[in-house]
N, C-alpha and C positions, 0 to 999 in steps of 0.2 A: 494247380489242381482246382477244379471247379465242381460244384454240384451238378451243373449242366454244361457239358463241354461245348455245346452249341450256343450258349448264352454269353453275352458280354459280361465280364466280371463286374459286379456292383461295388466291389472293394478289393484291395490288396490286403492280405493278412500276413503280417510279419511275425514269425514265431520260430521256436526251436522244437524239433521233434523230441518227444520225451518229456516235455514240460506239460504238467497238468493244467496250468493256467492257459496255455495255448491250445491244448487239446479240447478244453471245454468250449472254446469259441468255434472250433471245427465241428464239434458235436451239434451245437445249436444251428450253425449254418447248414450243415448237411440235413438235419432233421427238418428244417424249414424249406429245404430245396433252394437255398440261395447260391447264386453263382459268385465265386471268388477265386482269386489267384493266391496260392500259398507261396510265400517267399521265405526260404530257410535262412535263419540268422545264426551265426556262430557266436553264441553268447559267451561261452567259456574261452573263446579265442579273442574276446574283447571287442567284437564288432559293434555291439550296442554302445560302446563308449567312445566311438570315433565318428567323425563325419564320413560319409553323408548321413548316417543313421540319425545322429543327434540333430542335424539341421533339417532333414527332409522327412523324418518319420516320428521320432519321439525324443524331445530334448531331455526327458527324464531318464533315458538310457535303459528302457525295459521293454520286454515283450510279454504278452502280445500287444500289437499295435495294429490298427487298421487305418488305411488311407482310402477314402471313398473316391469315386470317379469325379466328383466335383471339387476334390482337393481337401476336403475337411478330414481331420485326423481325430481318432479317438483311442484312448488308452484305458488301462485297468480292466481286467478280464470280466468282472461282474457287471461293470457299467456297459461293456460291449454287449453282453448277453441281453441286458434290458433293452438296449437300443435296437438290436437286431430283431427281437421278438415284437415287432410293431403291432401285430394283431392280438398279442397276449395269449398265444396258444399255450404257453407254459406259465401263465400268470393267473392266479385265482381271481375270480370276479369279486368275491367277498373282500371288503377292505381289510378286515382283521386277518383273514387268511393270507392276503397279500403282504401284510406287515410281518406275519410269521415267516413267510418266504424270505423277505428281506433280512429278518433277524438271523436266519440260518446262513444267508450269504455273507453278512457281516462277520458272523462267528467263524465261517470258513476261512476268511482272510486273517482273522485275529488270533484264533486258537488252534485251528486245524492245520492250515498251510504252514505256519511258522514252526511247527514241530514235525509233522509227518513229512512234508515236502523238503524241509531243510535237511532233515536226517537222511532222507533218500538221496538228495543231491550230493551230500558229502560222501556217502558210501558209493553211490553208483557212478557219479561223474567226476568227483575229485579224488576217488580211490583212497579215502581216509580209512583208518582202522578203527575198530570198535572202541579201543581204549583211548583214542584221540577225541572222541565225541563227548559233548556235554551231556551227562546223564539226565539232565532236565528235559532234553529233547525226547528221550524214550518215555519218560514218565508223562510228559505232556501229550504225546501222541497216543499213548495207551488210554489216557483219560478221555481224549477226544473220541476214540473209537468206542470206548465203553458208553459214553453218552449217546452216541448214534445207535449203538446196539440196543440200549434200553428202549429207545423210541421205536426202532425198527423191528423190535420183537413183538410189538403190539399193533403196528400199522404198516401198510405197504410203502408209504412215502413219507418224507420228512414233515410235510404239512398235513396235519390230521384232517381227514375228510376230503382231501383234494386228490386229483389226479397228479401225475408227476409234474413238478414245477421247475423253474429255473434253479431253485435250491438243490434239487436232486442232480441236475446237470453240473452245477458248480462244484459239488462235493464228490462227484463220481470219479474223475480221473485219478486224483491223488489218493483217494481211498482204495481204488482198484489196484494201484501200484504200491501200496504201503509195504508189501513184503520186501520190496527192494530196499526199504529203510529199516529192515529188521523187525517188522511187526508181523505177528502171526494172525492172519485173518481167520484161521480156523477157530480161534478163541472167541470169535464174534459172529455166531451163526445168523443173527438177525441182519447184520451188515452184509454177509455173504449172499443171503437170499435177496436183499435189496439190490446188490450189484448185478445179480442175474436178471432181475426185472428191468434194471436200467439198460443192460446190454440188449435186451429185446426191444425196449421202448425207443432207444436212441440210435440204434444201428451202429454208429462208430464206436460206441462206448466200450465194446469188447476188444478194440484194437489198442496196441501199445503205442 
């Protein structure tokens, strides 16, 4: 898939449908009109742990991963977002606001994704039962959603005084799909309103 079917892909994007980390890269690429080739990877089938993926794509054995036309490779979803937005369309001009954006992106990988995304994956993809899950995942995910809701109940986007930033893109997919992990988004109206704004602003953001 490419943003422009007539343009030569500027990179190959290796990912798994349903992965929020992969989806965020598709969101930024589509929002910026970048041409790319999507390559589906069977993560749960172990494809990322075998050659040629390890040798040719990412020796770390993870998706998303991008391979550019010149052969350079880049991994880690939020690093990819920053690299692709070369003109800073979703990056604040103000240095402090830019640092706030990065703070949210670091938090997403440290506090949000390890609870909400992990719980979702175990229920949705690994077919685990509720009583098999670590209760700390639910508590941590609810705390993350509550923090976002507090902020998003008083401002439209995660960075105060800014238009949507890469932080909003980074946090959108796994928050949108949190109900797959047993989280009730109806309990977080500020988050729900933000998700609707994101779906309008980013295009792809409303797709699963």
